[in-house]
N, C-alpha and C positions, 0 to 999 in steps of 0.2 A: 691037554688042560691049559698049557701055556698059550696056545693059539686062541682058545676061548676067552682067556683073560684079556689078551690084547684086543680082541674084537669088542669086548665089553668097554674097554677104555676108549676106543675109537668112537663108539656110539655115544658115550657120556660127553666127550669133547664136542661132538657135533651138536648135541642138545644145548651145550653151554654156549657155543658160537651162535646158534640160532636164537637162544634166549637173549644174548647181548644185542644181536641185530634187531630183535623186536623191541628191546628197551630203547635203542637209539631212535627207531622210528617213532616210538611213543613220545620221545622228548622233542621231536621236530614240531615247531610252532607254525601253524597256519597263519597267513597274513590277516590281522584283525585290527579294526579301528577301536581303540580303547576310549578315546575322549576327543571331542571337537569343540572349538570355540570359533564359530563361523557366522554369528549374528552381528552384522556390521551396521554402524551408524551411517547416515548420509555423508558425513565428512570423511569416510573411508578410514584406513588404518591397516593394522595387521591382524591376522587370524592364524590359528594353529590347529593341526590334527595330530594327535598322539596315537601311535600304533605299536603293535608287536609283530615281529617277523624274524625268521632265522637267517635270511639272506638280504642282499641289497634291495632297496625299494626305490622306485622312481615315481614321480607325481606330475600331473599336468592338469590344466583347467581348460574349459571350453569357451571362454570369452576373452576379449582383449582388455576389459577393464579390471582384470584380476591377474596377478602374476605369482608364480611360485618363486620364492626368493631363497629358500634353503631347505635341504633334505638331510637329516641326520639318520642315525640308525634307529631312532625312536620317535621322530617328530618331523612334520612338514610345516613350514611357515609360508604364509601367503601375504601379499600386499594388495589392498583394494583401493582403487581410485575414488575420488569424490564423485558422488552422484548428484549432479545439479538438476536433474529432472524431478518432476513431482511424483511419478509412479515409483514404487519399489522395484527391485529386480533380483534375479537369482541366477546361480551358476552351479556347475558340478565340478568337484575336484576328484580326480581318479588316481588311485594308488595301485601299483602292481609290483609283484616280486618276480615276474617272469612266468609264474605258474598260475596264480590267481589274482583277481582284482577286487578292490573295494572302492566305494565312492561315498561322498558326503555332499550335502547341499549347502551352498553359501547363500545367505539371505542378506540383502542390504536395503535399508529404509530409503524412501524417497525424501526429497528435500521439502520439509514442512516449514511454511512461513505464515505466521499469524500476526495480523495487525488490523486496526479499524480503518477500512478503506473510506469511510465517510467522515473521517476526522483527520484530514491532511492539510487543512488551511487554518492558520492561527493569526488572529488579530489581537495584538497586545498593546497596552498603553506604553507611555514613554519612560516609565520607571524601570530601573534595572531589576532583573529577576531571572527565573528559570521555570520551565514547564516541561512536563514529562510526556513521553511517548511510550506506550506499552507495545512491545514487539518481541516476538520470539521466533527463532529460526534454527533449523538443523545445521546451518552453515554460518560462518562468521558474518556479522553485519558490518557493512562499510558505509560511512557517512561522508559525503563529499560536499563541503561548504565552499562556495566560490571564493577565490582569494580576495576579491574586491571587497568582501564584507567581513573578512576575518577580524577586522578591528572592532566590530561590535557584536558579532555572533560566533559562538563556539558550541561545543557539545561535550558530554561525558557519558560513557556507557554505564548502565546500571544492571542489576539482576533482572529487572522487569523490562528493560529495553534501553532507553537513553533519555537524557535531558538536553534540551536546548537551553543555552545560557546567553542572555542578551544584556548589553550594557545600556546605561541610561541614554536616551535620545534627547540631545539638546540642540539639534539642528534646526528645529522649527519646520521640518519637512517630514514627509512620509518616508520611512526606510522600509524597503521590501526586497526580498530575494527568494529564489527557489533553490531548495536543497535536494540533491539526489541521494537516495538511500538504496544500496544494493545488497543482495545476498545471493551468492552463486551467480547464475545467469539472469536473474530477475531483478527488477528495480521499480521504485515508485518515487514520487516527488512530493515534497512538503513545501508549502508556501508560508513564509513568515512575514508579516507586516506590522510595523511598530509606529504608532502615532496616537495623538489625542484629538478630540473634537476640534480644538483650537487650530490644529494644523490643516483642517479641512475648510476653514472659513475663508470668505472672500470670493473673488471672481474665478470662474471656471469657463474655459471654452466648452462648447457643447454641441451635440447634434443628436437627432433621433429619427428613427423610422416612424413616420406618421401615416396613419391610414384612416380615411373617412373625411366627409365634408369636402370632397374634391381633392384630397391629398392621398398620395400613394407612392412615397419615395423617402429618401433620407434628406432631411433638411437641417440646416444649421440654425442655432438660436442667435438672434441679433436684437439688442446687444447681448453681452455675455450673461449667462445665468449667475446668480450669486447665492451664497449661503451665509446667513448671519444669525446671531443669537448667542445664548449661553445656557449652561445646565440649569441655572436658576430660572431663567425666563423662557426657556424653550428656544427652538431654532426654526428658521424659515428658509425654504428653498423657493427662489423666484425664477420662473421660466418665462423669458420674454416671448410672447406669441403675437406681437403687434402685426407682423406680416400675415398672420393667419386668422386671428379672431379680433384684432384691433387692440389688444391689451395683454397683460401678463397674467399667468397663473401663479398663485402664491399658495404654498403648501406648508402647514404647520407640522413640526417634527419634534420628537424627543430623541435622546441619544443614549444608547445602551450597548455594551459589549462590542464597541467598535463600529456600530451601525446607526444610521439615522432611521427612525421608525416613523412611518406615516400611517396614521389611523384613518380609515375611510368609513363613510363618505366625508368630503370636505366641501362645504358650500362656498363658492367664490363670491366676492363682494361686488359683482356686476351681473347684469342681465343682458341677454341677447334676444331682441325681438319680443320682449316681455316674458321670456322663458328663464328658468333658473339654471345657472351654470354650475355644475357640480362635478367634482373629481371623485370617481369611483374606481373599482378594480375590474380587471378582465383577464381572461385567458382565451385559449383557442375555442373553448366550449361554452363559456358562461360569462355573465356580468355579476359583479359582487357589490351589493349596495351597503352592506353593514357587516360588522363583526370580523373584518379582516384588517391585518396590519401588513403593509408593504415595507420592505427594508432596502435602503440604499447604502452601499458600502464600497470601500476601495477594493479593486480586483487587479491582480498582477497579470498583465498580458505576456504573451510569449516573447515579445520583443523587449521585455524588461520595463516597459512603461506602466504607469498606474492610472486607472480611470475609476471614476465613481459611476456605479451602475446599479440597477435593481438586481438583488440577489435572491428574490423570492419568485415562485412560479407565477404568481399573480402580478400583473403590471398595471400601470396607470391608464385611465381612460377619462377623457373630458366628454361630458354629455350634457344635453339640454333636456330639461324636464318641466312639466307643467306645474309641479308642486315642489316645495322646498325639501321634501322627503323623497329621495329617488326610489323608483320601483319600476317593474316592467310595465305597469299600467300607466305611469306618468312619463315614461320615456318616449320622446318624440321620434326616435330613430336617427337623430343627428348626433354624431359623436366623432371624436378623434382619438384613436388608440395609439399608445406608445409602447409597442412590444419590445423595442430596443431603444435604449437611451444611454448615452455615454457622455460624461463630463470629464474634461481633461485639462491639464496644464502643461 
């Protein structure tokens, strides 16, 4: 009887030990990712992965623009570099406890840059003031103003982009500069020119590419072209053409938003061989006899000099017509085109 009782106690103990072992196995935690914060901006930063595990965990990533910086018993921290490229990118972070592995995806935005590419040239009058540039970027915006113009041009960042700030121009001359704006690895340029119409009056050196009536080259004007007039009376541009047609071309102009505007057609006050001399417009494909306005304005060249030139697609053309109203029917075929003209000081 005693032996039976001992055997019974042994069996009970075995069941108890087995039960404890099963409970221990049940409490063992399999490696599990609980939470991740891995959606990154283009500017980079840190991300985290929270996990549960019973043993030590290691982590690695499969790209060189992301690094594992810390692993604790419940969290992995990563550092992501700046993404200066336009496309977004992704990577994998892999966690292991030596038995099982888990992985999560790291997503990073591309560098987004928004601004008006058609509005990078500013012509402003001589009064002090400021004007806004709307710009947004995933990366910091850097504005590089040449040191030589810091005395009259500065900037301030705003929520919408930035403002250029100009001081009053009392020099009697055109002030002009080019400003480089960078974000990440990309950049653009803004041109700022400050002047009034009065700063553009007087003599200018000048040359033009002339085509037609035996001409096909770049020719200088002699004597110098001149601009005269006022806002009240209007302005005139005189182009000496004595060496080519025996007299000068005179164009009537108005002034608006930093540009001299030439309305075509303009009948000249002389005739050639009994024909009417008229200034009209032209481009590579057509002649324009009415309803067009050409614009002449300062332009900043790469070497830092400023010239007056035509800033519209349609350029000037001198033509001879059988009537005072130009048309294809009255055009004699005799003309001089000015596809490129620059006035300089």
